[in-house]
C-alpha distance (Angstrom), angle and dihedral (degrees) to the residues before:
residue distance angle dihedral
M1 . . .
K2 3.81 . .
T3 3.78 119.4 .
V4 3.79 137.1 -163.1
L5 3.81 128.5 -150.2
V6 3.81 112.8 -112.3
N7 3.80 124.5 -163.7
V8 3.80 122.0 -174.4
V9 3.79 109.4 -166.6
T10 3.82 132.8 180.0
P11 3.82 131.3 -178.1
D12 3.82 85.9 -96.7
G13 3.80 92.9 56.4
P14 3.81 141.6 -89.6
V15 3.81 119.3 -22.4
Y16 3.81 102.7 176.5
D17 3.81 134.6 15.5
A18 3.82 120.7 168.6
D19 3.79 145.8 111.8
V20 3.81 113.7 -95.1
E21 3.80 137.6 176.4
M22 3.81 96.7 -135.6
V23 3.80 139.9 9.7
S24 3.79 125.0 -159.3
V25 3.82 122.1 -169.4
K26 3.79 139.9 166.2
A27 3.78 107.8 -116.7
Q28 3.80 125.1 -175.4
S29 3.81 87.5 -104.1
G30 3.82 94.5 49.7
E31 3.79 141.9 -82.4
L32 3.82 115.6 -22.1
G33 3.79 126.3 -161.5
I34 3.79 113.0 -165.7
L35 3.80 127.6 -166.7
P36 3.82 130.2 -175.5
G37 3.81 111.9 -73.8
H38 3.83 94.0 30.1
I39 3.79 115.7 159.3
P40 3.81 115.2 -96.5
M41 3.80 115.2 -90.0
V42 3.79 144.2 147.0
A43 3.80 123.3 -143.8
P44 3.80 136.0 173.0
L45 3.81 114.9 -117.0
R46 3.79 132.0 -136.5
I47 3.78 126.2 -144.1
G48 3.79 103.3 -75.5
A49 3.76 150.2 103.0
V50 3.79 123.8 -63.0
R51 3.81 109.1 -146.5
L52 3.79 115.9 -153.4
K53 3.80 114.5 -168.5
Q54 3.80 121.5 -162.3
G55 3.79 116.3 167.0
S56 3.78 110.4 -48.9
S57 3.82 94.3 -21.6
T58 3.79 129.1 84.2
E59 3.79 124.9 -161.9
F60 3.79 124.3 -161.6
V61 3.79 131.0 -148.0
A62 3.82 121.3 -172.8
V63 3.82 111.1 -139.2
T64 3.78 129.4 -174.3
G65 3.76 102.8 -150.9
G66 3.76 129.6 -62.7
F67 3.80 131.9 122.1
I68 3.78 139.0 -63.1
E69 3.79 120.4 -145.0
V70 3.79 114.6 -164.5
R71 3.79 124.6 -163.4
P72 3.81 124.7 167.9
D73 3.83 92.2 -103.8
K74 3.83 103.0 27.4
I75 3.80 140.5 34.6
T76 3.79 120.3 -159.3
I77 3.79 122.4 -169.1
L78 3.79 113.1 -164.4
A79 3.79 104.2 -165.2
Q80 3.79 131.8 -178.5
A81 3.80 86.3 -137.2
A82 3.81 132.8 -7.0
E83 3.80 136.6 179.3
R84 3.77 131.6 -174.8
A85 3.81 113.1 -124.9
E86 3.79 93.8 -113.7
S87 3.82 93.1 54.0
I88 3.83 96.8 52.0
D89 3.80 115.1 112.1
V90 3.82 100.7 -136.1
A91 3.81 94.9 -165.5
R92 3.80 90.7 52.2
A93 3.82 91.4 48.1
K94 3.82 91.0 50.5
E95 3.82 90.2 50.9
A96 3.80 91.1 49.6
K97 3.81 89.9 50.3
K98 3.80 91.2 49.6
R99 3.84 92.5 49.1
A100 3.81 92.3 48.8
E101 3.82 92.2 48.5
E102 3.83 90.5 49.9
R103 3.81 90.9 50.9
L104 3.80 91.3 50.7
N105 3.82 92.9 47.0
H106 3.82 95.1 50.9
K107 3.77 104.8 71.4
T108 3.80 106.4 -154.3
D109 3.79 131.8 143.2
D110 3.80 95.1 -115.2
I111 3.84 94.7 60.7
D112 3.79 117.8 101.9
F113 3.81 98.4 -144.7
K114 3.81 96.2 -170.3
R115 3.80 90.9 53.5
A116 3.82 91.4 46.7
E117 3.84 90.9 49.1
L118 3.81 91.0 51.5
A119 3.81 90.9 47.9
L120 3.81 89.0 52.0
Q121 3.82 91.9 49.1
R122 3.81 91.3 49.8
A123 3.81 92.6 49.2
I124 3.82 92.9 47.6
N125 3.81 90.3 47.9
R126 3.81 91.6 51.5
L127 3.81 91.1 49.3
N128 3.82 92.6 47.3
V129 3.80 91.7 50.9
T130 3.81 91.6 55.3
K131 3.81 92.6 56.0
């Protein structure tokens, strides 16, 4: 089966680099499934899991926004932050989720609710990717 090179890159460096048969991401406009030979495009990403299918195996990378650039022979994901499923510290993600939930439940004037909501979304995404 045909494959396409996928690079997931963050400001801290590369996170993923391999040939895959299919990529699935959550764009701002909705879920995108991309196969080799896809038409060129650029789309902003939401917090979510990137699914990378190669044969019978699927790998997951948690991303926290960014952009996807698709070319017929290469896909580049420029993410603000990204972690492969196997490198996620589950205990740390659970603590982050707990802290964000506590911030959202305590209604005080000094809480930045948007920031707490984003922290909660990131923690939930990281936990979902590890499952």
